[in-house]
PAGUDO-692275 format. One record per residue (C-alpha): residue number from 0; x, y, z. Coordinates in steps of 0.5 Angstrom, whole numbers, plus 500, padded with zeros to 3 digits. Layout:
<node num="NUM" xx="X" yy="Y" zz="Z"/>
...
***
This chain:
<node num="0" xx="252" yy="474" zz="396"/>
<node num="1" xx="251" yy="479" zz="402"/>
<node num="2" xx="256" yy="482" zz="405"/>
<node num="3" xx="256" yy="484" zz="413"/>
<node num="4" xx="261" yy="488" zz="416"/>
<node num="5" xx="261" yy="488" zz="424"/>
<node num="6" xx="262" yy="494" zz="427"/>
<node num="7" xx="260" yy="493" zz="434"/>
<node num="8" xx="261" yy="499" zz="439"/>
<node num="9" xx="262" yy="495" zz="445"/>
<node num="10" xx="268" yy="496" zz="449"/>
<node num="11" xx="273" yy="491" zz="449"/>
<node num="12" xx="277" yy="489" zz="455"/>
<node num="13" xx="284" yy="488" zz="456"/>
<node num="14" xx="288" yy="486" zz="462"/>
<node num="15" xx="294" yy="490" zz="463"/>
<node num="16" xx="293" yy="494" zz="457"/>
<node num="17" xx="293" yy="501" zz="457"/>
<node num="18" xx="290" yy="502" zz="449"/>
<node num="19" xx="283" yy="499" zz="450"/>
<node num="20" xx="279" yy="499" zz="444"/>
<node num="21" xx="272" yy="499" zz="443"/>
<node num="22" xx="271" yy="493" zz="439"/>
<node num="23" xx="276" yy="488" zz="435"/>
<node num="24" xx="274" yy="491" zz="428"/>
<node num="25" xx="275" yy="485" zz="425"/>
<node num="26" xx="268" yy="485" zz="421"/>
<node num="27" xx="266" yy="480" zz="416"/>
<node num="28" xx="272" yy="480" zz="411"/>
<node num="29" xx="269" yy="474" zz="407"/>
<node num="30" xx="264" yy="475" zz="401"/>
<node num="31" xx="265" yy="477" zz="394"/>
<node num="32" xx="272" yy="479" zz="392"/>
<node num="33" xx="270" yy="484" zz="386"/>
<node num="34" xx="275" yy="489" zz="384"/>
<node num="35" xx="272" yy="496" zz="384"/>
<node num="36" xx="274" yy="502" zz="379"/>
<node num="37" xx="278" yy="507" zz="384"/>
<node num="38" xx="280" yy="512" zz="378"/>
<node num="39" xx="287" yy="513" zz="375"/>
<node num="40" xx="293" yy="514" zz="378"/>
<node num="41" xx="296" yy="521" zz="377"/>
<node num="42" xx="303" yy="521" zz="374"/>
<node num="43" xx="304" yy="528" zz="376"/>
<node num="44" xx="302" yy="527" zz="383"/>
<node num="45" xx="308" yy="524" zz="386"/>
<node num="46" xx="307" yy="528" zz="392"/>
<node num="47" xx="300" yy="530" zz="395"/>
<node num="48" xx="303" yy="536" zz="398"/>
<node num="49" xx="296" yy="540" zz="396"/>
<node num="50" xx="292" yy="536" zz="400"/>
<node num="51" xx="287" yy="539" zz="404"/>
<node num="52" xx="288" yy="538" zz="412"/>
<node num="53" xx="282" yy="535" zz="415"/>
<node num="54" xx="282" yy="541" zz="420"/>
<node num="55" xx="282" yy="546" zz="415"/>
<node num="56" xx="275" yy="545" zz="412"/>
<node num="57" xx="268" yy="543" zz="412"/>
<node num="58" xx="265" yy="537" zz="410"/>
<node num="59" xx="261" yy="538" zz="404"/>
<node num="60" xx="257" yy="533" zz="399"/>
<node num="61" xx="262" yy="534" zz="393"/>
<node num="62" xx="267" yy="530" zz="389"/>
<node num="63" xx="270" yy="536" zz="385"/>
<node num="64" xx="277" yy="534" zz="384"/>
<node num="65" xx="277" yy="527" zz="387"/>
<node num="66" xx="281" yy="523" zz="388"/>
<node num="67" xx="288" yy="525" zz="387"/>
<node num="68" xx="292" yy="519" zz="387"/>
<node num="69" xx="300" yy="519" zz="388"/>
<node num="70" xx="304" yy="515" zz="383"/>
<node num="71" xx="307" yy="508" zz="386"/>
<node num="72" xx="314" yy="509" zz="386"/>
<node num="73" xx="316" yy="503" zz="390"/>
<node num="74" xx="319" yy="496" zz="387"/>
<node num="75" xx="316" yy="490" zz="390"/>
<node num="76" xx="318" yy="483" zz="390"/>
<node num="77" xx="324" yy="479" zz="393"/>
<node num="78" xx="330" yy="483" zz="394"/>
<node num="79" xx="335" yy="478" zz="395"/>
<node num="80" xx="339" yy="473" zz="390"/>
<node num="81" xx="336" yy="466" zz="389"/>
<node num="82" xx="338" yy="460" zz="385"/>
<node num="83" xx="333" yy="458" zz="379"/>
<node num="84" xx="330" yy="453" zz="383"/>
<node num="85" xx="331" yy="454" zz="391"/>
<node num="86" xx="330" yy="449" zz="396"/>
<node num="87" xx="326" yy="451" zz="402"/>
<node num="88" xx="332" yy="451" zz="406"/>
<node num="89" xx="335" yy="456" zz="402"/>
<node num="90" xx="329" yy="461" zz="403"/>
<node num="91" xx="329" yy="459" zz="410"/>
<node num="92" xx="336" yy="461" zz="412"/>
<node num="93" xx="334" yy="468" zz="409"/>
<node num="94" xx="331" yy="469" zz="416"/>
<node num="95" xx="334" yy="464" zz="421"/>
<node num="96" xx="342" yy="464" zz="419"/>
<node num="97" xx="348" yy="461" zz="422"/>
<node num="98" xx="350" yy="467" zz="426"/>
<node num="99" xx="343" yy="467" zz="429"/>
<node num="100" xx="343" yy="460" zz="432"/>
<node num="101" xx="350" yy="461" zz="434"/>
<node num="102" xx="348" yy="467" zz="438"/>
<node num="103" xx="342" yy="462" zz="441"/>
<node num="104" xx="348" yy="457" zz="443"/>
<node num="105" xx="352" yy="462" zz="446"/>
<node num="106" xx="346" yy="465" zz="451"/>
<node num="107" xx="344" yy="457" zz="452"/>
<node num="108" xx="351" yy="455" zz="454"/>
<node num="109" xx="352" yy="461" zz="459"/>
<node num="110" xx="345" yy="460" zz="462"/>
<node num="111" xx="346" yy="453" zz="463"/>
<node num="112" xx="353" yy="454" zz="466"/>
<node num="113" xx="350" yy="460" zz="471"/>
<node num="114" xx="344" yy="455" zz="473"/>
<node num="115" xx="349" yy="449" zz="474"/>
<node num="116" xx="354" yy="453" zz="478"/>
<node num="117" xx="349" yy="456" zz="483"/>
<node num="118" xx="344" yy="450" zz="484"/>
<node num="119" xx="349" yy="444" zz="483"/>
<node num="120" xx="348" yy="442" zz="490"/>
<node num="121" xx="340" yy="442" zz="490"/>
<node num="122" xx="340" yy="437" zz="484"/>
<node num="123" xx="339" yy="430" zz="485"/>
<node num="124" xx="344" yy="425" zz="482"/>
<node num="125" xx="339" yy="423" zz="477"/>
<node num="126" xx="338" yy="430" zz="474"/>
<node num="127" xx="339" yy="431" zz="467"/>
<node num="128" xx="342" yy="438" zz="469"/>
<node num="129" xx="348" yy="434" zz="472"/>
<node num="130" xx="349" yy="431" zz="465"/>
<node num="131" xx="349" yy="437" zz="461"/>
<node num="132" xx="355" yy="438" zz="456"/>
<node num="133" xx="355" yy="445" zz="452"/>
<node num="134" xx="351" yy="445" zz="446"/>
<node num="135" xx="354" yy="445" zz="439"/>
<node num="136" xx="351" yy="449" zz="433"/>
<node num="137" xx="349" yy="443" zz="430"/>
<node num="138" xx="345" yy="441" zz="436"/>
<node num="139" xx="341" yy="447" zz="436"/>
<node num="140" xx="339" yy="446" zz="428"/>
<node num="141" xx="337" yy="439" zz="430"/>
<node num="142" xx="333" yy="442" zz="436"/>
<node num="143" xx="330" yy="447" zz="431"/>
<node num="144" xx="328" yy="441" zz="426"/>
<node num="145" xx="325" yy="437" zz="432"/>
<node num="146" xx="321" yy="443" zz="434"/>
<node num="147" xx="318" yy="444" zz="427"/>
<node num="148" xx="317" yy="436" zz="427"/>
<node num="149" xx="313" yy="437" zz="433"/>
<node num="150" xx="308" yy="442" zz="429"/>
<node num="151" xx="307" yy="438" zz="424"/>
<node num="152" xx="306" yy="431" zz="428"/>
<node num="153" xx="302" yy="433" zz="434"/>
<node num="154" xx="302" yy="429" zz="440"/>
<node num="155" xx="299" yy="429" zz="447"/>
<node num="156" xx="306" yy="430" zz="451"/>
<node num="157" xx="313" yy="432" zz="449"/>
<node num="158" xx="315" yy="425" zz="452"/>
<node num="159" xx="310" yy="422" zz="447"/>
<node num="160" xx="315" yy="424" zz="441"/>
<node num="161" xx="320" yy="418" zz="444"/>
<node num="162" xx="315" yy="413" zz="446"/>
<node num="163" xx="315" yy="406" zz="444"/>
<node num="164" xx="308" yy="405" zz="444"/>
<node num="165" xx="305" yy="403" zz="437"/>
<node num="166" xx="300" yy="408" zz="437"/>
<node num="167" xx="304" yy="414" zz="438"/>
<node num="168" xx="311" yy="412" zz="436"/>
<node num="169" xx="315" yy="416" zz="431"/>
<node num="170" xx="322" yy="415" zz="429"/>
<node num="171" xx="324" yy="422" zz="427"/>
<node num="172" xx="326" yy="425" zz="434"/>
<node num="173" xx="329" yy="419" zz="437"/>
<node num="174" xx="334" yy="419" zz="431"/>
<node num="175" xx="336" yy="426" zz="431"/>
<node num="176" xx="337" yy="427" zz="439"/>
<node num="177" xx="336" yy="423" zz="445"/>
<node num="178" xx="330" yy="425" zz="449"/>
<node num="179" xx="333" yy="428" zz="455"/>
<node num="180" xx="338" yy="432" zz="451"/>
<node num="181" xx="332" yy="435" zz="448"/>
<node num="182" xx="329" yy="437" zz="454"/>
<node num="183" xx="335" yy="439" zz="457"/>
<node num="184" xx="336" yy="444" zz="451"/>
<node num="185" xx="329" yy="446" zz="452"/>
<node num="186" xx="330" yy="448" zz="459"/>
<node num="187" xx="336" yy="452" zz="458"/>
<node num="188" xx="334" yy="455" zz="452"/>
<node num="189" xx="336" yy="463" zz="452"/>
<node num="190" xx="336" yy="468" zz="446"/>
<node num="191" xx="339" yy="474" zz="451"/>
<node num="192" xx="344" yy="475" zz="456"/>
<node num="193" xx="340" yy="475" zz="463"/>
<node num="194" xx="346" yy="479" zz="466"/>
<node num="195" xx="344" yy="485" zz="461"/>
<node num="196" xx="337" yy="485" zz="464"/>
<node num="197" xx="334" yy="492" zz="467"/>
<node num="198" xx="330" yy="490" zz="473"/>
<node num="199" xx="323" yy="492" zz="474"/>
<node num="200" xx="321" yy="499" zz="476"/>
<node num="201" xx="328" yy="502" zz="473"/>
<node num="202" xx="327" yy="507" zz="468"/>
<node num="203" xx="330" yy="503" zz="462"/>
<node num="204" xx="326" yy="497" zz="464"/>
<node num="205" xx="324" yy="493" zz="458"/>
<node num="206" xx="318" yy="488" zz="459"/>
<node num="207" xx="320" yy="484" zz="453"/>
<node num="208" xx="327" yy="484" zz="454"/>
<node num="209" xx="328" yy="476" zz="454"/>
<node num="210" xx="325" yy="476" zz="447"/>
<node num="211" xx="326" yy="483" zz="444"/>
<node num="212" xx="333" yy="482" zz="440"/>
<node num="213" xx="329" yy="476" zz="436"/>
<node num="214" xx="323" yy="481" zz="434"/>
<node num="215" xx="328" yy="486" zz="432"/>
<node num="216" xx="332" yy="481" zz="428"/>
<node num="217" xx="326" yy="478" zz="424"/>
<node num="218" xx="323" yy="485" zz="423"/>
<node num="219" xx="330" yy="487" zz="420"/>
<node num="220" xx="330" yy="481" zz="416"/>
<node num="221" xx="323" yy="481" zz="413"/>
<node num="222" xx="324" yy="488" zz="410"/>
<node num="223" xx="331" yy="486" zz="408"/>
<node num="224" xx="328" yy="480" zz="404"/>
<node num="225" xx="322" yy="483" zz="401"/>
<node num="226" xx="318" yy="489" zz="399"/>
<node num="227" xx="311" yy="489" zz="399"/>
<node num="228" xx="306" yy="490" zz="393"/>
<node num="229" xx="302" yy="497" zz="393"/>
<node num="230" xx="296" yy="495" zz="398"/>
<node num="231" xx="298" yy="493" zz="405"/>
<node num="232" xx="294" yy="492" zz="411"/>
<node num="233" xx="295" yy="493" zz="419"/>
<node num="234" xx="291" yy="488" zz="424"/>
<node num="235" xx="293" yy="485" zz="430"/>
<node num="236" xx="294" yy="477" zz="432"/>
<node num="237" xx="294" yy="474" zz="438"/>
<node num="238" xx="299" yy="469" zz="441"/>
<node num="239" xx="295" yy="464" zz="446"/>
<node num="240" xx="297" yy="464" zz="453"/>
<node num="241" xx="293" yy="464" zz="460"/>
<node num="242" xx="299" yy="464" zz="464"/>
<node num="243" xx="301" yy="470" zz="469"/>
<node num="244" xx="304" yy="476" zz="465"/>
<node num="245" xx="304" yy="484" zz="466"/>
<node num="246" xx="302" yy="485" zz="458"/>
<node num="247" xx="297" yy="479" zz="457"/>
<node num="248" xx="291" yy="482" zz="454"/>
<node num="249" xx="284" yy="479" zz="454"/>
<node num="250" xx="280" yy="481" zz="447"/>
<node num="251" xx="273" yy="478" zz="448"/>
<node num="252" xx="271" yy="478" zz="440"/>
<node num="253" xx="277" yy="475" zz="438"/>
<node num="254" xx="277" yy="467" zz="437"/>
<node num="255" xx="284" yy="467" zz="442"/>
<node num="256" xx="281" yy="471" zz="447"/>
<node num="257" xx="287" yy="471" zz="452"/>
<node num="258" xx="294" yy="472" zz="450"/>
<node num="259" xx="300" yy="476" zz="447"/>
<node num="260" xx="298" yy="482" zz="442"/>
<node num="261" xx="302" yy="483" zz="436"/>
<node num="262" xx="301" yy="489" zz="431"/>
<node num="263" xx="303" yy="486" zz="424"/>
<node num="264" xx="303" yy="490" zz="417"/>
<node num="265" xx="302" yy="485" zz="412"/>
<node num="266" xx="302" yy="485" zz="404"/>
<node num="267" xx="294" yy="484" zz="402"/>
<node num="268" xx="295" yy="480" zz="397"/>
<node num="269" xx="299" yy="474" zz="400"/>
<node num="270" xx="299" yy="475" zz="407"/>
<node num="271" xx="307" yy="476" zz="408"/>
<node num="272" xx="308" yy="480" zz="414"/>
<node num="273" xx="313" yy="486" zz="413"/>
<node num="274" xx="313" yy="489" zz="420"/>
<node num="275" xx="311" yy="486" zz="427"/>
<node num="276" xx="311" yy="490" zz="434"/>
<node num="277" xx="309" yy="486" zz="440"/>
<node num="278" xx="305" yy="490" zz="445"/>
<node num="279" xx="308" yy="490" zz="452"/>
<node num="280" xx="305" yy="495" zz="456"/>
<node num="281" xx="311" yy="499" zz="456"/>
<node num="282" xx="309" yy="507" zz="458"/>
<node num="283" xx="315" yy="509" zz="454"/>
<node num="284" xx="312" yy="507" zz="448"/>
<node num="285" xx="305" yy="510" zz="446"/>
<node num="286" xx="300" yy="505" zz="444"/>
<node num="287" xx="295" yy="509" zz="441"/>
<node num="288" xx="292" yy="506" zz="435"/>
<node num="289" xx="294" yy="512" zz="430"/>
<node num="290" xx="301" yy="512" zz="433"/>
<node num="291" xx="302" yy="504" zz="432"/>
<node num="292" xx="300" yy="505" zz="425"/>
<node num="293" xx="305" yy="510" zz="424"/>
<node num="294" xx="311" yy="506" zz="427"/>
<node num="295" xx="309" yy="500" zz="423"/>
<node num="296" xx="308" yy="504" zz="416"/>
<node num="297" xx="314" yy="509" zz="417"/>
<node num="298" xx="319" yy="506" zz="412"/>
<node num="299" xx="313" yy="505" zz="407"/>
<node num="300" xx="311" yy="513" zz="407"/>
<node num="301" xx="312" yy="517" zz="401"/>
<node num="302" xx="312" yy="511" zz="396"/>
<node num="303" xx="305" yy="511" zz="394"/>
<node num="304" xx="302" yy="505" zz="398"/>
<node num="305" xx="295" yy="504" zz="400"/>
<node num="306" xx="294" yy="502" zz="407"/>
<node num="307" xx="287" yy="498" zz="409"/>
<node num="308" xx="285" yy="498" zz="416"/>
<node num="309" xx="279" yy="497" zz="421"/>
<node num="310" xx="275" yy="501" zz="425"/>
<node num="311" xx="280" yy="500" zz="431"/>
<node num="312" xx="286" yy="504" zz="427"/>
<node num="313" xx="282" yy="508" zz="422"/>
<node num="314" xx="280" yy="515" zz="424"/>
<node num="315" xx="280" yy="523" zz="421"/>
<node num="316" xx="286" yy="524" zz="426"/>
<node num="317" xx="290" yy="518" zz="422"/>
<node num="318" xx="289" yy="521" zz="415"/>
<node num="319" xx="291" yy="528" zz="418"/>
<node num="320" xx="298" yy="525" zz="420"/>
<node num="321" xx="299" yy="521" zz="413"/>
<node num="322" xx="297" yy="526" zz="408"/>
<node num="323" xx="302" yy="530" zz="405"/>
<node num="324" xx="306" yy="523" zz="405"/>
<node num="325" xx="304" yy="520" zz="399"/>
<node num="326" xx="300" yy="514" zz="402"/>
<node num="327" xx="293" yy="513" zz="401"/>
<node num="328" xx="288" yy="510" zz="407"/>
<node num="329" xx="282" yy="506" zz="406"/>
<node num="330" xx="278" yy="503" zz="412"/>
<node num="331" xx="272" yy="502" zz="416"/>
<node num="332" xx="271" yy="507" zz="422"/>
<node num="333" xx="266" yy="509" zz="428"/>
<node num="334" xx="261" yy="514" zz="426"/>
<node num="335" xx="262" yy="517" zz="433"/>
<node num="336" xx="269" yy="518" zz="432"/>
<node num="337" xx="273" yy="525" zz="433"/>
<node num="338" xx="273" yy="529" zz="427"/>
<node num="339" xx="267" yy="525" zz="423"/>
<node num="340" xx="261" yy="529" zz="420"/>
<node num="341" xx="255" yy="529" zz="424"/>
<node num="342" xx="250" yy="531" zz="419"/>
<node num="343" xx="252" yy="525" zz="415"/>
<node num="344" xx="249" yy="521" zz="421"/>
<node num="345" xx="243" yy="525" zz="422"/>
<node num="346" xx="238" yy="521" zz="418"/>
<node num="347" xx="235" yy="514" zz="419"/>
<node num="348" xx="237" yy="509" zz="414"/>
<node num="349" xx="234" yy="503" zz="411"/>
<node num="350" xx="237" yy="498" zz="407"/>
<node num="351" xx="240" yy="500" zz="401"/>
<node num="352" xx="241" yy="507" zz="403"/>
<node num="353" xx="248" yy="511" zz="401"/>
<node num="354" xx="250" yy="518" zz="403"/>
<node num="355" xx="257" yy="521" zz="403"/>
<node num="356" xx="261" yy="527" zz="406"/>
<node num="357" xx="268" yy="530" zz="403"/>
<node num="358" xx="273" yy="534" zz="406"/>
<node num="359" xx="279" yy="535" zz="402"/>
<node num="360" xx="282" yy="528" zz="400"/>
<node num="361" xx="278" yy="524" zz="405"/>
<node num="362" xx="271" yy="522" zz="404"/>
<node num="363" xx="266" yy="519" zz="409"/>
<node num="364" xx="261" yy="514" zz="407"/>
<node num="365" xx="255" yy="511" zz="410"/>
<node num="366" xx="252" yy="505" zz="407"/>
<node num="367" xx="246" yy="501" zz="410"/>
<node num="368" xx="246" yy="493" zz="408"/>
<node num="369" xx="244" yy="489" zz="414"/>
<node num="370" xx="247" yy="494" zz="419"/>
<node num="371" xx="250" yy="501" zz="418"/>
<node num="372" xx="257" yy="501" zz="415"/>
<node num="373" xx="261" yy="507" zz="415"/>
<node num="374" xx="268" yy="508" zz="411"/>
<node num="375" xx="273" yy="513" zz="410"/>
<node num="376" xx="277" yy="513" zz="404"/>
<node num="377" xx="282" yy="517" zz="400"/>
<node num="378" xx="282" yy="513" zz="394"/>
<node num="379" xx="275" yy="511" zz="392"/>
<node num="380" xx="269" yy="515" zz="389"/>
<node num="381" xx="263" yy="515" zz="393"/>
<node num="382" xx="259" yy="511" zz="389"/>
<node num="383" xx="255" yy="504" zz="389"/>
<node num="384" xx="257" yy="499" zz="384"/>
<node num="385" xx="254" yy="492" zz="382"/>
<node num="386" xx="257" yy="486" zz="384"/>
<node num="387" xx="254" yy="479" zz="383"/>
<node num="388" xx="253" yy="474" zz="389"/>
<node num="389" xx="251" yy="467" zz="389"/>
<node num="390" xx="243" yy="469" zz="389"/>
<node num="391" xx="243" yy="476" zz="387"/>
<node num="392" xx="246" yy="482" zz="384"/>
<node num="393" xx="247" yy="488" zz="389"/>
<node num="394" xx="250" yy="495" zz="389"/>
<node num="395" xx="256" yy="496" zz="394"/>
<node num="396" xx="260" yy="502" zz="395"/>
<node num="397" xx="267" yy="501" zz="392"/>
<node num="398" xx="271" yy="502" zz="398"/>
<node num="399" xx="267" yy="496" zz="401"/>
<node num="400" xx="269" yy="492" zz="396"/>
<node num="401" xx="276" yy="493" zz="396"/>
<node num="402" xx="276" yy="493" zz="404"/>
<node num="403" xx="274" yy="486" zz="404"/>
<node num="404" xx="279" yy="484" zz="398"/>
<node num="405" xx="285" yy="487" zz="401"/>
<node num="406" xx="284" yy="486" zz="409"/>
<node num="407" xx="284" yy="479" zz="408"/>
<node num="408" xx="292" yy="479" zz="408"/>
<node num="409" xx="292" yy="478" zz="415"/>
<node num="410" xx="287" yy="473" zz="415"/>
<node num="411" xx="291" yy="469" zz="410"/>
<node num="412" xx="297" yy="469" zz="415"/>
<node num="413" xx="293" yy="467" zz="421"/>
<node num="414" xx="290" yy="461" zz="417"/>
<node num="415" xx="297" yy="458" zz="415"/>
<node num="416" xx="299" yy="459" zz="423"/>
<node num="417" xx="293" yy="456" zz="425"/>
<node num="418" xx="295" yy="449" zz="422"/>
<node num="419" xx="301" yy="448" zz="426"/>
<node num="420" xx="300" yy="452" zz="432"/>
<node num="421" xx="306" yy="453" zz="437"/>
<node num="422" xx="307" yy="448" zz="443"/>
<node num="423" xx="305" yy="449" zz="450"/>
<node num="424" xx="310" yy="453" zz="455"/>
<node num="425" xx="310" yy="455" zz="462"/>
<node num="426" xx="315" yy="460" zz="461"/>
<node num="427" xx="312" yy="466" zz="458"/>
<node num="428" xx="317" yy="469" zz="453"/>
<node num="429" xx="318" yy="462" zz="450"/>
<node num="430" xx="310" yy="462" zz="447"/>
<node num="431" xx="312" yy="468" zz="443"/>
<node num="432" xx="319" yy="465" zz="441"/>
<node num="433" xx="316" yy="459" zz="438"/>
<node num="434" xx="310" yy="463" zz="435"/>
<node num="435" xx="315" yy="467" zz="431"/>
<node num="436" xx="319" yy="461" zz="429"/>
<node num="437" xx="313" yy="458" zz="426"/>
<node num="438" xx="311" yy="465" zz="423"/>
<node num="439" xx="318" yy="464" zz="419"/>
<node num="440" xx="316" yy="458" zz="416"/>
<node num="441" xx="310" yy="461" zz="413"/>
<node num="442" xx="314" yy="467" zz="411"/>
<node num="443" xx="318" yy="462" zz="407"/>
<node num="444" xx="312" yy="458" zz="404"/>
<node num="445" xx="310" yy="465" zz="401"/>
<node num="446" xx="317" yy="467" zz="398"/>
<node num="447" xx="318" yy="460" zz="395"/>
<node num="448" xx="311" yy="461" zz="392"/>
<node num="449" xx="312" yy="468" zz="389"/>
<node num="450" xx="319" yy="465" zz="386"/>
<node num="451" xx="316" yy="459" zz="383"/>
<node num="452" xx="310" yy="463" zz="380"/>
<node num="453" xx="315" yy="468" zz="377"/>
<node num="454" xx="319" yy="462" zz="374"/>
<node num="455" xx="312" yy="458" zz="372"/>
<node num="456" xx="314" yy="453" zz="377"/>
<node num="457" xx="309" yy="449" zz="381"/>
<node num="458" xx="307" yy="452" zz="388"/>
<node num="459" xx="308" yy="448" zz="394"/>
<node num="460" xx="304" yy="448" zz="401"/>
<node num="461" xx="306" yy="450" zz="408"/>
<node num="462" xx="306" yy="442" zz="410"/>
<node num="463" xx="311" yy="440" zz="405"/>
<node num="464" xx="316" yy="446" zz="406"/>
<node num="465" xx="316" yy="445" zz="414"/>
<node num="466" xx="317" yy="437" zz="412"/>
<node num="467" xx="323" yy="439" zz="407"/>
<node num="468" xx="326" yy="444" zz="412"/>
<node num="469" xx="326" yy="440" zz="418"/>
<node num="470" xx="329" yy="434" zz="414"/>
<node num="471" xx="335" yy="438" zz="411"/>
<node num="472" xx="337" yy="442" zz="418"/>
<node num="473" xx="338" yy="435" zz="421"/>
<node num="474" xx="346" yy="433" zz="421"/>
<node num="475" xx="346" yy="427" zz="416"/>
<node num="476" xx="352" yy="424" zz="420"/>
<node num="477" xx="348" yy="423" zz="426"/>
<node num="478" xx="350" yy="415" zz="428"/>
<node num="479" xx="343" yy="412" zz="429"/>
<node num="480" xx="343" yy="407" zz="435"/>
<node num="481" xx="336" yy="404" zz="437"/>
<node num="482" xx="338" yy="403" zz="444"/>
<node num="483" xx="341" yy="409" zz="446"/>
<node num="484" xx="335" yy="413" zz="443"/>
<node num="485" xx="330" yy="409" zz="446"/>
<node num="486" xx="327" yy="406" zz="439"/>
<node num="487" xx="322" yy="400" zz="439"/>
<node num="488" xx="325" yy="393" zz="437"/>
<node num="489" xx="320" yy="390" zz="432"/>
<node num="490" xx="313" yy="389" zz="435"/>
<node num="491" xx="313" yy="381" zz="433"/>
<node num="492" xx="319" yy="380" zz="438"/>
<node num="493" xx="317" yy="384" zz="443"/>
<node num="494" xx="310" yy="381" zz="443"/>
<node num="495" xx="313" yy="374" zz="443"/>
<node num="496" xx="315" yy="369" zz="449"/>
<node num="497" xx="322" yy="367" zz="449"/>
<node num="498" xx="324" yy="360" zz="451"/>
<node num="499" xx="331" yy="357" zz="451"/>
<node num="500" xx="333" yy="352" zz="446"/>
<node num="501" xx="339" yy="347" zz="446"/>
<node num="502" xx="345" yy="349" zz="443"/>
<node num="503" xx="349" yy="344" zz="439"/>
<node num="504" xx="355" yy="340" zz="441"/>
<node num="505" xx="354" yy="343" zz="448"/>
<node num="506" xx="351" yy="337" zz="451"/>
<node num="507" xx="357" yy="337" zz="457"/>
<node num="508" xx="355" yy="340" zz="463"/>
<node num="509" xx="359" yy="346" zz="467"/>
<node num="510" xx="362" yy="346" zz="474"/>
<node num="511" xx="355" yy="348" zz="476"/>
<node num="512" xx="352" yy="342" zz="473"/>
<node num="513" xx="348" yy="347" zz="468"/>
<node num="514" xx="349" yy="346" zz="460"/>
<node num="515" xx="351" yy="351" zz="456"/>
<node num="516" xx="345" yy="356" zz="453"/>
<node num="517" xx="344" yy="361" zz="449"/>
<node num="518" xx="342" yy="368" zz="451"/>
<node num="519" xx="335" yy="371" zz="449"/>
<node num="520" xx="337" yy="377" zz="445"/>
<node num="521" xx="331" yy="382" zz="447"/>
<node num="522" xx="332" yy="380" zz="455"/>
<node num="523" xx="340" yy="381" zz="454"/>
<node num="524" xx="339" yy="388" zz="451"/>
<node num="525" xx="334" yy="389" zz="457"/>
<node num="526" xx="339" yy="387" zz="462"/>
<node num="527" xx="345" yy="391" zz="459"/>
<node num="528" xx="342" yy="397" zz="460"/>
<node num="529" xx="338" yy="396" zz="466"/>
<node num="530" xx="339" yy="402" zz="471"/>
<node num="531" xx="343" yy="406" zz="466"/>
<node num="532" xx="341" yy="413" zz="464"/>
<node num="533" xx="340" yy="416" zz="457"/>
<node num="534" xx="347" yy="419" zz="458"/>
<node num="535" xx="350" yy="413" zz="461"/>
<node num="536" xx="348" yy="409" zz="455"/>
<node num="537" xx="350" yy="414" zz="450"/>
<node num="538" xx="357" yy="414" zz="453"/>
<node num="539" xx="357" yy="407" zz="453"/>
<node num="540" xx="355" yy="407" zz="445"/>
<node num="541" xx="361" yy="412" zz="444"/>
<node num="542" xx="366" yy="408" zz="447"/>
<node num="543" xx="364" yy="401" zz="443"/>
<node num="544" xx="364" yy="405" zz="436"/>
<node num="545" xx="371" yy="408" zz="437"/>
***
């Protein structure tokens, strides 16, 4: 199979971004996943302190003493205690805990009180906000369960999850919560205190202060629960959004061109997201690719990890900061980048040509397949190896083979997220909020499969995990009232025509001359609830059941 890695040099435009990248650096990450021989690890080389700084030498064409591979000293795997056969809910609550949901409950009630006290006279008599009652912890869990259900069962509008229409009807949401109650919680949902926000233009202003606590919390939980394997990768993820925002970006080569950008460090083999950072156009934070990489990689330094990146991040300057930290680097790069060997690109290449230069522990290779592919590696010998494709046997550089294999972790995570995308929202901060909530479902599936693989049990999939989590989160003591929750009655009764029948033993007429008659069940139920709001029906139901 032919491998093509796109290394375009067209500028990528970003609206409001100060870290414009020349291209998306995605490349074509599909192809043969053969593992090349990258040499043996040196048990005595725990630290690469003798590695030569790339600025202190010249690029040469030799491989004497290369590579010097450090020992991998981390202990990868699940770091928390789980039962022998954990349920999806048990793993899910490793990330989303009762303490977190309780903090959301407090902030949601705080925001609701502030809005109702300020805008009470502006609300109509039938406004759902006037019927607001403080949300409870279990209601917040029910709200999360419905949000998960909405990702699994896609409908045109929110109201369709409570519709009576036979084509769109589903019973889960009406059984869990009334529609008006769900919409009220969604409107008042908050995860940070508005009173603590610093206004725009002030020195300590944080553009993503509405969602910053959730990002910090998940980063801590992702690291606390799991330690990644030796190979990790860094790439960007896009959250679709076309509304107004100061840090919305445009990336023309991405499938999702408009939205919010996330920098993610993932485990290459599984796609587990170990660290995430949201681009927010904050001038206090450097958005240079090298600085972003070092911030994400900082907790993994000095442990023998191998980082795979695309040509947005990979450059000699990055290796200059990484060397001596017991961490290796592999990636595609741009041939006109600062510090690249100029003589490597003087001659014109034809398909199959291969050349390299070395400086210290950094090797730059140039290989021509269907187009020119330039890589930097501190691991792989600069040589070609045979790979078997579908139709032919082709020689490829070892660095290219491993790059294709280990850069697929981010793609796997994005693929799982695309199956059940986040719902639409007009408020900018709720878009990354629901995206991160969906990411927790993906993380749960990955951890659950790792645990089951270790114990030789059958693996599961994302849809099955989300279904089990959504059902397990719901309060089992919810009283189900079909009329209160607007659940349709049997269709044969709704479609039928209703006529009065003569009641036995009631032939005598009343004072008005009318005979005693039964009431139609359907018509009577409609009359009882005519003109009532969902809250009034709920209060009446509670009175009749107590």
